[in-house]
GUBA-506844 format. One record per residue (C-alpha): residue in three letters; x, y, z; residue number from 1. Coordinates in Angstrom, 3 decimals. Last residue first. Layout:
<recs>
+------+----------+----------+----------+------+
! resn !       xx !       yy !       zz ! resi !
+------+----------+----------+----------+------+
!  ALA !        X !        Y !        Z !  NUM !
...
+------+----------+----------+----------+------+
</recs>
This chain:
<recs>
+------+----------+----------+----------+------+
! resn !       xx !       yy !       zz ! resi !
+------+----------+----------+----------+------+
!  ILE !  -57.222 !  -73.358 !  -31.299 !  148 !
!  VAL !  -58.719 !  -70.449 !  -33.266 !  147 !
!  PRO !  -61.850 !  -72.681 !  -34.400 !  146 !
!  LEU !  -62.476 !  -73.110 !  -30.636 !  145 !
!  VAL !  -62.616 !  -69.335 !  -29.485 !  144 !
!  LEU !  -66.002 !  -68.236 !  -31.245 !  143 !
!  GLU !  -67.825 !  -71.477 !  -30.343 !  142 !
!  PRO !  -66.738 !  -70.963 !  -26.637 !  141 !
!  THR !  -69.121 !  -68.167 !  -26.073 !  140 !
!  THR !  -69.815 !  -67.466 !  -22.304 !  139 !
!  ARG !  -67.320 !  -69.668 !  -20.838 !  138 !
!  LEU !  -64.430 !  -69.446 !  -23.053 !  137 !
!  GLU !  -64.843 !  -65.551 !  -23.344 !  136 !
!  ALA !  -64.841 !  -64.990 !  -19.669 !  135 !
!  HIS !  -61.568 !  -67.205 !  -19.232 !  134 !
!  ILE !  -59.887 !  -65.632 !  -22.224 !  133 !
!  VAL !  -60.687 !  -61.906 !  -20.852 !  132 !
!  GLN !  -59.533 !  -63.398 !  -17.347 !  131 !
!  ARG !  -56.308 !  -64.634 !  -18.705 !  130 !
!  ALA !  -55.723 !  -61.327 !  -20.551 !  129 !
!  LEU !  -56.189 !  -59.036 !  -17.775 !  128 !
!  ALA !  -53.809 !  -61.271 !  -15.842 !  127 !
!  LEU !  -51.142 !  -60.923 !  -18.558 !  126 !
!  ALA !  -51.633 !  -57.152 !  -19.050 !  125 !
!  LEU !  -51.435 !  -56.691 !  -15.401 !  124 !
!  LEU !  -47.992 !  -58.729 !  -15.057 !  123 !
!  ALA !  -46.562 !  -56.510 !  -18.174 !  122 !
!  LEU !  -47.721 !  -53.574 !  -15.903 !  121 !
!  GLU !  -46.133 !  -54.695 !  -13.004 !  120 !
!  GLN !  -42.956 !  -55.348 !  -14.707 !  119 !
!  GLU !  -43.073 !  -51.885 !  -16.674 !  118 !
!  VAL !  -43.684 !  -50.110 !  -13.084 !  117 !
!  GLN !  -40.440 !  -51.928 !  -11.359 !  116 !
!  ALA !  -38.424 !  -50.867 !  -14.400 !  115 !
!  ASP !  -39.649 !  -47.212 !  -14.251 !  114 !
!  MET !  -38.780 !  -47.433 !  -10.229 !  113 !
!  ALA !  -35.292 !  -48.282 !  -10.619 !  112 !
!  ALA !  -34.649 !  -45.635 !  -13.281 !  111 !
!  LEU !  -36.342 !  -43.262 !  -11.080 !  110 !
!  PRO !  -34.273 !  -44.313 !   -7.945 !  109 !
!  GLN !  -31.240 !  -43.774 !  -10.078 !  108 !
!  ASP !  -32.139 !  -40.344 !  -11.467 !  107 !
!  LEU !  -32.197 !  -39.030 !   -7.911 !  106 !
!  HIS !  -28.361 !  -40.097 !   -7.611 !  105 !
!  ALA !  -27.318 !  -38.206 !  -10.700 !  104 !
!  MET !  -28.943 !  -35.087 !   -9.270 !  103 !
!  LEU !  -27.648 !  -35.001 !   -6.019 !  102 !
!  GLN !  -23.785 !  -35.853 !   -7.553 !  101 !
!  ARG !  -24.675 !  -32.716 !   -9.735 !  100 !
!  TRP !  -25.841 !  -30.573 !   -6.869 !   99 !
!  ARG !  -22.717 !  -31.516 !   -4.785 !   98 !
!  GLN !  -20.534 !  -30.541 !   -7.557 !   97 !
!  ALA !  -22.339 !  -27.342 !   -7.949 !   96 !
!  GLN !  -21.770 !  -26.603 !   -4.270 !   95 !
!  LEU !  -18.130 !  -27.309 !   -4.569 !   94 !
!  GLY !  -17.611 !  -25.182 !   -7.621 !   93 !
!  LEU !  -19.805 !  -22.351 !   -5.893 !   92 !
!  GLU !  -17.297 !  -22.592 !   -2.697 !   91 !
!  GLY !  -14.256 !  -22.266 !   -5.001 !   90 !
!  ARG !  -15.898 !  -19.092 !   -6.843 !   89 !
!  ALA !  -16.768 !  -17.545 !   -3.540 !   88 !
!  ALA !  -13.181 !  -17.967 !   -2.619 !   87 !
!  GLN !  -11.798 !  -16.241 !   -5.342 !   86 !
!  ARG !  -14.642 !  -13.593 !   -5.028 !   85 !
!  GLY !  -13.491 !  -13.071 !   -1.624 !   84 !
!  GLU !   -9.850 !  -12.662 !   -2.369 !   83 !
!  GLY !  -10.305 !  -10.317 !   -5.103 !   82 !
!  LEU !  -12.713 !   -8.251 !   -2.858 !   81 !
!  GLY !  -10.141 !   -8.358 !   -0.268 !   80 !
!  GLN !   -7.458 !   -6.932 !   -2.488 !   79 !
!  GLU !   -9.845 !   -4.294 !   -3.496 !   78 !
!  TRP !  -10.702 !   -3.127 !   -0.025 !   77 !
!  GLY !   -6.956 !   -3.469 !    0.927 !   76 !
!  GLU !   -6.067 !   -1.107 !   -2.013 !   75 !
!  ARG !   -8.892 !    1.286 !   -1.178 !   74 !
!  ARG !   -7.882 !    1.528 !    2.200 !   73 !
!  ALA !   -4.386 !    2.179 !    1.479 !   72 !
!  GLY !   -5.334 !    5.009 !   -1.035 !   71 !
!  GLU !   -7.560 !    6.398 !    1.269 !   70 !
!  ARG !   -4.758 !    6.208 !    4.296 !   69 !
!  LEU !   -2.455 !    7.876 !    1.756 !   68 !
!  THR !   -4.506 !   10.753 !    0.893 !   67 !
!  ALA !   -5.365 !   11.331 !    4.532 !   66 !
!  LEU !   -1.629 !   11.383 !    5.440 !   65 !
!  GLU !   -0.914 !   13.668 !    2.509 !   64 !
!  GLN !   -3.782 !   16.063 !    3.483 !   63 !
!  GLU !   -2.581 !   15.845 !    7.087 !   62 !
!  PHE !    0.889 !   16.855 !    6.007 !   61 !
!  ARG !   -0.096 !   19.283 !    3.962 !   60 !
!  ASP !   -2.046 !   21.137 !    6.828 !   59 !
!  ALA !    0.767 !   20.475 !    9.142 !   58 !
!  SER !    3.308 !   22.262 !    6.626 !   57 !
!  ASP !    0.471 !   24.901 !    6.366 !   56 !
!  ALA !    0.437 !   25.329 !   10.323 !   55 !
!  VAL !    4.250 !   25.291 !   10.743 !   54 !
!  ALA !    4.499 !   28.063 !    8.048 !   53 !
!  ALA !    1.660 !   30.010 !    9.692 !   52 !
!  PRO !    3.295 !   29.613 !   13.120 !   51 !
!  GLU !    6.650 !   30.909 !   11.665 !   50 !
!  ALA !    9.694 !   28.678 !   11.970 !   49 !
!  ALA !   12.255 !   29.520 !   15.029 !   48 !
!  PRO !   15.381 !   30.553 !   13.691 !   47 !
!  ALA !   18.225 !   27.796 !   14.067 !   46 !
!  ALA !   21.067 !   29.153 !   15.969 !   45 !
!  GLU !   19.957 !   27.555 !   19.411 !   44 !
!  ALA !   19.303 !   24.506 !   17.982 !   43 !
!  LEU !   22.895 !   24.291 !   16.215 !   42 !
!  GLN !   24.197 !   25.611 !   19.550 !   41 !
!  GLU !   23.024 !   22.238 !   21.125 !   40 !
!  ASP !   23.987 !   20.209 !   18.444 !   39 !
!  ALA !   27.534 !   21.046 !   18.773 !   38 !
!  MET !   29.276 !   23.561 !   16.287 !   37 !
!  VAL !   32.304 !   23.253 !   14.435 !   36 !
!  PRO !   33.426 !   26.789 !   12.982 !   35 !
!  MET !   33.376 !   26.958 !    9.223 !   34 !
!  GLN !   36.687 !   27.410 !    7.593 !   33 !
!  TRP !   38.389 !   30.711 !    6.397 !   32 !
!  ARG !   42.050 !   30.566 !    4.804 !   31 !
!  SER !   44.592 !   32.569 !    6.139 !   30 !
!  TRP !   45.829 !   36.089 !    5.946 !   29 !
!  ALA !   48.426 !   38.501 !    7.000 !   28 !
!  THR !   48.059 !   41.874 !    6.897 !   27 !
!  GLY !   50.587 !   44.900 !    6.044 !   26 !
!  ALA !   49.507 !   45.242 !    2.345 !   25 !
!  ALA !   53.138 !   44.330 !    0.930 !   24 !
!  GLN !   53.368 !   41.354 !    3.140 !   23 !
!  ALA !   49.853 !   39.993 !    1.984 !   22 !
!  THR !   50.830 !   40.430 !   -1.514 !   21 !
!  VAL !   49.642 !   43.056 !   -4.213 !   20 !
!  ARG !   50.576 !   42.239 !   -7.632 !   19 !
!  ARG !   50.214 !   45.385 !   -9.653 !   18 !
!  PRO !   48.361 !   45.588 !  -12.799 !   17 !
!  ALA !   50.363 !   46.526 !  -16.006 !   16 !
!  ALA !   48.357 !   48.999 !  -18.073 !   15 !
!  ARG !   47.721 !   51.919 !  -15.925 !   14 !
!  ASP !   50.998 !   52.006 !  -14.489 !   13 !
!  ASP !   52.657 !   51.959 !  -18.188 !   12 !
!  ALA !   50.182 !   54.899 !  -19.058 !   11 !
!  ALA !   51.484 !   56.549 !  -15.925 !   10 !
!  ASP !   55.223 !   56.277 !  -17.203 !    9 !
!  ASN !   54.302 !   57.320 !  -20.552 !    8 !
!  SER !   52.948 !   60.365 !  -19.069 !    7 !
!  GLY !   55.797 !   61.147 !  -17.286 !    6 !
!  ALA !   58.046 !   60.718 !  -20.619 !    5 !
!  ASP !   55.850 !   62.927 !  -22.434 !    4 !
!  ASN !   56.086 !   65.494 !  -19.654 !    3 !
!  SER !   59.881 !   65.007 !  -19.692 !    2 !
!  MET !   59.550 !   65.942 !  -23.330 !    1 !
+------+----------+----------+----------+------+
</recs>
């Protein structure tokens, strides 16, 4: 039975975990903190980038820069186009107004000329009628006397 008792002790040892402390282990412990490094130390500690990675990064940067430039150029072009169209509309509006004014003024001299031609035509008709009547009275007065 002592064997059984010894095996029970061994089973108890396996079942219950033992606490190990720093004093029991024979070493003292403290919390680890990262040391403070100066910028110079960081620069020295930083691994050098591979040339292929730097070239790839530069290519991507150049592509992004070209894309941004193209986008900015396109945006500027569209803005300039819009402003140019707006300025052209304003200028065309002014020119159309000038043409309307000119057309209105062109109509006035024609109306005055029409009135003058009408008056001259009436005077010509009266002068022609007088001449015809005088000629008829001289040549055949017997035709005109019954009418008067």
